[in-house]
C-alpha positions in Angstrom: 13.1 44.6 59.8 16.5 42.8 59.9 15.6 41.4 63.3 12.2 40.2 61.9 13.9 38.5 59.0 16.3 36.7 61.3 13.5 35.6 63.6 10.8 35.1 61.1 10.7 32.8 58.0 8.2 33.8 55.3 6.8 30.5 53.9 4.1 31.8 51.5 2.9 35.3 50.4 0.5 35.3 47.4 -2.9 36.6 46.4 -5.5 33.8 46.1 -9.1 33.9 44.8 -11.6 33.3 47.5 -15.4 33.1 48.0 -16.4 35.5 50.7 -19.7 34.8 52.6 -21.4 37.1 55.1 -24.2 35.3 57.1 -25.5 38.6 58.5 -26.3 39.7 54.9 -28.8 36.9 54.1 -25.9 34.5 53.4 -24.9 36.3 50.2 -21.5 35.6 48.7 -19.1 37.4 46.4 -15.8 36.6 44.7 -12.7 38.4 45.8 -8.9 38.1 46.1 -7.1 37.9 49.4 -3.4 38.0 50.2 -2.3 35.1 52.3 0.9 35.7 54.3 2.3 32.6 56.1 5.1 33.1 58.5 6.9 30.7 60.8 8.0 32.5 64.0 10.7 31.1 66.2 10.8 32.5 69.7 13.7 31.8 72.1 12.6 33.6 75.2 11.4 32.8 77.7 11.3 29.3 76.2 12.2 28.1 72.7 9.1 27.4 70.6 7.8 27.8 67.1 4.5 29.4 66.1 2.7 29.6 62.7 1.2 32.9 61.9 -1.2 33.4 59.0 -2.5 36.8 58.0 -5.3 37.6 55.5 -5.4 41.0 53.9 -7.1 42.6 50.9 -5.7 45.3 48.7 -9.2 46.7 47.9 -10.1 47.0 51.6 -7.4 48.4 53.9 -9.4 47.4 57.1 -9.7 43.8 56.0 -7.3 42.1 58.5 -7.6 38.6 59.9 -4.8 36.7 61.8 -4.2 33.2 63.0 -1.6 32.3 65.6 -1.2 28.5 65.7 1.2 27.1 68.3 2.0 23.4 68.7 -0.5 23.0 71.5 -3.2 24.6 69.4 -2.3 22.4 66.5 -2.8 19.2 68.6 -6.4 20.4 69.3 -7.0 21.2 65.6 -5.5 17.8 64.6 -7.9 16.0 67.0 -11.0 18.0 65.9 -10.4 17.6 62.1 -8.7 14.2 62.0 -5.4 15.4 60.5 -2.7 12.9 59.8 0.4 15.1 59.8 2.4 16.5 62.6 3.1 20.2 63.4 6.4 20.3 61.5 4.9 19.0 58.3 1.6 21.0 58.6 2.9 24.4 57.2 4.1 22.7 53.9 0.8 20.7 53.6 -1.2 23.9 54.1 0.9 25.7 51.5 0.4 22.7 49.0 -3.4 23.1 49.4 -3.1 26.9 48.7 -1.0 26.0 45.6 -3.7 23.7 44.4 -6.3 26.5 44.8 -4.0 28.8 42.7 -3.7 26.2 40.0 -7.4 25.6 39.9 -8.2 29.3 39.3 -7.6 28.9 35.5 -10.2 26.2 35.0 -13.9 26.9 34.4 -14.9 24.5 37.2 -12.2 24.8 39.9 -11.5 21.6 41.8 -10.0 23.3 44.9 -11.7 26.4 46.4 -11.2 28.8 49.3 -14.3 29.7 51.3 -14.1 32.6 53.7 -17.1 32.9 56.1 -17.0 36.1 58.3 -18.8 36.7 61.6 -18.6 40.4 62.4 -20.6 40.1 65.6 -18.0 37.8 67.2 -15.0 39.3 65.4 -13.9 36.0 63.8 -13.9 34.2 60.5 -13.5 30.7 59.2 -11.2 29.9 56.2 -11.9 26.5 54.6 -10.1 24.7 51.8 -12.7 22.7 49.9 -12.4 20.1 47.2 -15.3 20.0 44.8 -16.3 16.6 43.2 -19.4 15.3 41.5 -20.8 13.9 44.8 -20.1 16.6 47.4 -17.8 19.4 48.6 -15.1 17.9 50.7 -13.5 20.2 53.3 -9.9 19.4 53.8 -9.0 22.0 56.4 -10.8 24.8 58.3 -8.9 27.5 60.2 -10.5 30.0 62.5 -9.1 33.6 62.2 -9.5 36.5 64.5 -10.5 39.8 63.0 -8.1 42.6 63.7 -9.2 45.2 66.3 -8.6 48.9 65.9 -5.1 48.6 67.5 -4.2 45.7 65.2 -5.5 47.4 62.1 -3.7 50.6 63.0 -0.5 48.7 63.6 -1.0 46.8 60.3 -1.7 50.1 58.5 1.3 51.7 60.2 3.5 48.8 59.1 2.1 49.1 55.6 2.7 52.8 55.7 6.2 52.4 57.0 6.9 49.8 54.4 5.5 52.1 51.7 7.6 55.0 53.0 10.7 52.8 53.0 9.9 51.6 49.5 9.2 55.3 48.5 12.5 56.4 50.0 14.4 53.6 48.2 12.6 54.5 45.0 13.3 58.2 45.5 17.0 57.5 46.1 17.1 55.2 43.1 15.3 57.8 41.0 17.6 60.6 42.2 20.7 58.6 41.3 19.2 57.7 38.0 18.3 61.4 37.4 21.9 62.5 38.2 23.3 59.7 36.0 20.9 60.7 33.2 21.8 64.4 33.6 25.5 63.6 33.4 24.9 61.4 30.3 22.8 64.2 28.7 25.5 66.8 29.3 28.1 64.5 27.9 25.8 63.7 24.9 25.3 67.5 24.3 29.1 68.1 24.3 29.6 65.1 22.0 26.8 66.4 19.7 28.4 69.8 19.5 31.7 68.4 18.6 30.1 66.0 16.1 28.2 68.9 14.6 31.4 70.9 14.1 33.0 67.8 12.5 30.0 67.3 10.4 30.0 70.9 9.1 33.7 70.6 8.2 33.1 67.2 6.6 30.1 68.6 4.7 32.2 71.5 3.3 35.0 69.2 2.4 32.6 66.8 0.8 30.9 69.6 -1.1 34.2 70.8 -2.6 35.3 67.2 -3.3 31.9 66.5 -4.9 32.1 69.5 -7.1 35.6 68.6 -8.3 34.4 65.0 -8.9 31.4 66.2 -10.8 33.5 68.4 -13.1 36.0 65.6 -13.6 33.3 63.0 -14.2 31.6 65.4 -16.6 34.7 65.6 -18.7 35.3 61.9 -18.5 31.6 61.3 -19.4 31.9 63.5 -22.5 35.0 61.6 -23.5 33.4 58.3 -22.9 30.3 59.4 -24.7 32.4 60.3 -27.7 34.2 56.9 -27.5 30.8 55.2 -27.1 29.5 57.0 -30.1 32.4 55.9 -32.2 32.2 52.4 -30.9 28.5 52.4 -31.6 29.1 53.5 -35.2 31.7 50.8 -35.7 29.4 48.3 -34.1 26.5 49.3 -36.4 28.8 48.9 -39.4 30.0 45.5 -38.3 26.4 44.5 -37.5 25.4 45.5 -41.1 28.2 43.5 -42.6 27.4 40.5 -40.3 23.8 40.9 -41.3 24.6 40.9 -45.0 26.8 37.8 -44.6 24.1 36.1 -42.5 21.5 36.9 -45.2 23.7 35.4 -47.9 24.4 32.4 -45.7 20.7 32.1 -45.0 19.8 32.2 -48.6 22.3 29.6 -49.5 21.1 27.3 -46.7 17.5 28.0 -47.6 18.2 26.9 -51.2 20.0 23.8 -49.9 17.1 23.0 -47.6 14.6 23.5 -50.4 16.6 21.0 -52.5 16.7 18.5 -49.6 13.0 19.1 -49.0 12.2 18.3 -52.7 14.3 15.1 -52.5 12.8 14.1 -49.2 9.3 14.7 -50.6 10.1 12.5 -53.7 11.5 9.9 -51.3 8.5 10.2 -49.1 6.2 9.8 -52.1 8.1 6.7 -53.2 8.0 5.2 -49.7 4.3 6.0 -49.5 3.7 4.1 -52.7 5.8 1.2 -51.4 3.8 1.4 -48.2 0.5 1.1 -50.1 1.8 -1.8 -52.2 3.1 -3.5 -49.1 -0.2 -3.0 -47.3 -2.1 -4.4 -50.3 0.3 -7.3 -50.4 -0.1 -7.9 -46.7 -3.8 -7.8 -47.1 -3.7 -10.2 -50.0 -1.4 -12.5 -48.0 -3.6 -12.3 -45.0 -6.6 -13.3 -47.2 -4.6 -16.1 -48.7 -3.5 -17.1 -45.3 -7.0 -17.1 -44.0 -8.3 -19.2 -46.9 -5.3 -21.5 -46.6 -6.1 -21.9 -42.8 -9.7 -22.6 -43.7 -8.6 -25.1 -46.4 -6.1 -26.6 -43.9 -8.9 -26.9 -41.3 -11.2 -28.5 -43.9 -8.4 -30.9 -45.0 -7.7 -31.8 -41.3 -11.4 -32.6 -41.0 -11.3 -34.7 -44.2 -8.2 -36.4 -42.9 -9.9 -37.1 -39.6 -12.9 -38.5 -41.5 -10.6 -40.7 -43.6 -8.9 -41.9 -40.5 -12.3 -42.8 -39.0 -13.2 -44.6 -42.3 -9.9 -46.4 -42.4 -10.4 -47.4 -38.8 -13.9 -48.8 -39.7 -12.4 -50.6 -42.7 -9.7 -52.0 -40.6 -12.3 -53.3 -38.1 -14.3 -54.7 -41.0 -11.2 -56.3 -42.5 -10.3 -57.7 -39.1 -13.8 -59.2 -38.7 -13.7 -60.7 -42.3 -10.2 -62.1 -41.6 -11.5 -63.6 -38.4 -14.5 -65.1 -40.4 -12.2 -66.5 -43.1 -9.9 -68.0 -40.4 -13.0 -69.7 -38.9 -14.1 -70.9 -42.3 -10.6 -72.2 -43.0 -10.6 -74.0 -39.7 -14.0 -75.5 -40.5 -12.7 -76.5 -44.0 -9.7 -78.1 -42.5 -11.9 -80.1 -40.1 -14.1 -81.2 -43.1 -11.1 -82.1 -45.1 -9.9 -84.2 -42.1 -13.3 -85.9 -41.9 -13.2 -86.6 -45.7 -9.7 -88.0 -45.3 -11.0 -90.2 -42.4 -13.8 -91.4 -44.7 -11.4 -92.1 -47.5 -9.3 -94.1 -45.0 -12.4 -96.0 -44.1 -13.2 -96.6 -47.8 -9.6 -97.7 -48.3 -9.8 -100.0 -45.4 -13.1 -101.3 -46.6 -11.6 -101.9 -50.1 -8.7 -103.7 -48.6 -11.1 -105.7 -46.6 -13.1 -106.5 -49.7 -10.0 -107.5 -51.5 -9.0 -109.8 -48.7 -12.5 -111.2 -48.6 -12.3 -111.9 -52.4 -9.0 -113.6 -51.9 -10.4 -115.6 -49.1 -13.6 -116.3 -50.9 -12.4 -119.7 -51.9 -11.2 -120.4 -48.4 -14.3 -119.0 -46.7 -17.2 -119.9 -49.0 -19.2 -120.7 -46.0 -18.8 -117.2 -44.8 -19.6 -115.6 -48.2 -23.1 -114.7 -47.5 -22.1 -113.2 -44.3 -19.4 -111.2 -46.1 -21.8 -110.2 -48.8 -24.1 -108.8 -46.2 -21.1 -107.0 -44.7 -20.2 -105.7 -48.1 -23.8 -104.5 -48.6 -23.6 -102.7 -45.4 -20.3 -101.3 -46.3 -21.6 -100.1 -49.7 -24.5 -98.4 -48.0 -22.0 -96.8 -45.6 -19.9 -95.7 -48.6 -22.9 -94.2 -50.3 -23.8 -92.2 -47.2 -20.2 -91.1 -46.9 -20.1 -90.1 -50.5 -23.2 -88.0 -50.1 -21.6 -86.4 -47.0 -18.4 -85.7 -49.0 -20.4 -84.1 -51.8 -22.1 -81.9 -49.3 -18.7 -80.9 -47.8 -17.3 -80.1 -51.3 -20.4 -78.0 -51.9 -19.8 -76.1 -48.6 -16.1 -75.7 -49.5 -17.0 -74.2 -52.9 -19.5 -71.8 -51.4 -16.9 -70.7 -48.8 -14.3 -70.2 -51.4 -16.7 -68.0 -53.5 -17.4 -65.9 -50.3 -13.7 -65.6 -49.6 -13.1 -64.5 -53.2 -15.8 -61.8 -52.9 -14.3 -60.6 -49.7 -10.9 -60.4 -51.2 -12.4 -58.4 -54.2 -14.0 -56.0 -51.8 -10.8 -55.5 -49.8 -8.9 -55.0 -53.0 -11.5 -52.4 -54.1 -11.2 -50.6 -50.8 -7.4 -50.6 -51.1 -7.7 -49.0 -54.5 -10.2 -46.3 -53.2 -7.9 -45.6 -50.2 -4.9 -45.3 -52.6 -6.8 -42.8 -54.8 -7.8 -40.8 -51.7 -4.2 -40.7 -50.5 -3.1 -39.5 -54.0 -5.8 -36.8 -53.9 -4.7 -35.7 -50.4 -1.0 -35.6 -51.6 -1.9 -33.4 -54.5 -3.9 -31.0 -52.2 -1.1 -30.9 -49.7 1.5 -30.1 -52.5 -0.6 -27.0 -53.4 -0.7 -25.7 -49.7 2.4 -25.2 -47.7 0.7 -24.9 -44.4 -0.1 -28.7 -44.1 3.1 -30.1 -45.5 4.4 -31.3 -42.1 1.1 -32.7 -41.0 0.6 -34.6 -44.3 4.2 -35.8 -44.4 3.6 -37.3 -41.0 0.2 -38.9 -41.8 1.0 -40.4 -45.2 3.2 -43.3 -43.9 0.5 -44.1 -41.4 -2.1 -44.4 -44.1 0.2 -46.3 -46.3 1.0 -48.8 -43.5 -2.7 -49.2 -42.7 -3.6 -49.9 -46.3 -0.8 -52.3 -46.7 
């Protein structure tokens, strides 16, 4: 065994789930578990070379034995046949990695990596394939051909298993024997310790019983004394409690009387405050009513004020139009007066001319008739001018009468406006809510009326 460990290197030894197919039994298959034992053997004689040995066994079937001896030359053939991309030194680890993937896939419902074992009992060989299942197909990564063990190999394997089992049994027996001796020694020491502890316990128990009896008698006496003291203390406490109770009752009655007096005073104060509250609420309600009526009256006065403002604006416009008409009439009157003045100048010049003609009558008798005709013409002209002057005076009198009527109407409107302002001032004096508005509007109306 020591020589095998030195010469052999165990690379993998685990039990893996495998699908076992037997073509000679109508191609049926079953699920089983196979122990895969991978060993790298190094041989130094006659030449130094390394060989990979793989052994398949089953714990449920002692005669299930398949082996594979793969040398470097055999691996080159396998590499060419199956298109492998690794060399002989890396192949064992890659093979073990595929076996690990099969182990990890066992827990899933649909394993991705599977081991297929197809046996051929007629030729004494079997084919172990590592297959990857995908949705398209089953992809075979590696197929290894194993040789079934003959009777000699099986017997040798069984002998090795039996020898190993015997060795393990001997080791276990030796271990169990040492454990039994150890436990026997511990048990004897425990029995001796138990006996000594039992004697000590009995002595402690007797000592404890006597000590307990003495303590019970002592505590009984102390309990009786304490009970007597407690009874006296209880009596004294009851007496004090009764006195405290009587004092508390007297204090309570005094406080109750004081509280009743305060309650009576508070009830009277509350009643008075309630009456004040009702009065205040009625006053507030009345003030709210007066405020509402005052606001309505103020709104109405504002509307009246706006109406008066509109009327005053209309009167201002009318007065402006009348002033404009009077200005036009005055201008026309000035023009007519200028025309009359011009006519009077003509008459004056004509009179002077007549006087000159009279003075020159003697000197210009030959021209008298001509001058008389001129005078006749001048007289006719004066008559026409006199008629025109009379018409102008009549127009002036008519315009003066219209101007007087306009002034009377304006005076009457000023009186009406003044009365309205006095009425508004009286209403404003009776209502405090429009004092500021009226005080600001009164000068404006006064200025407009002036």
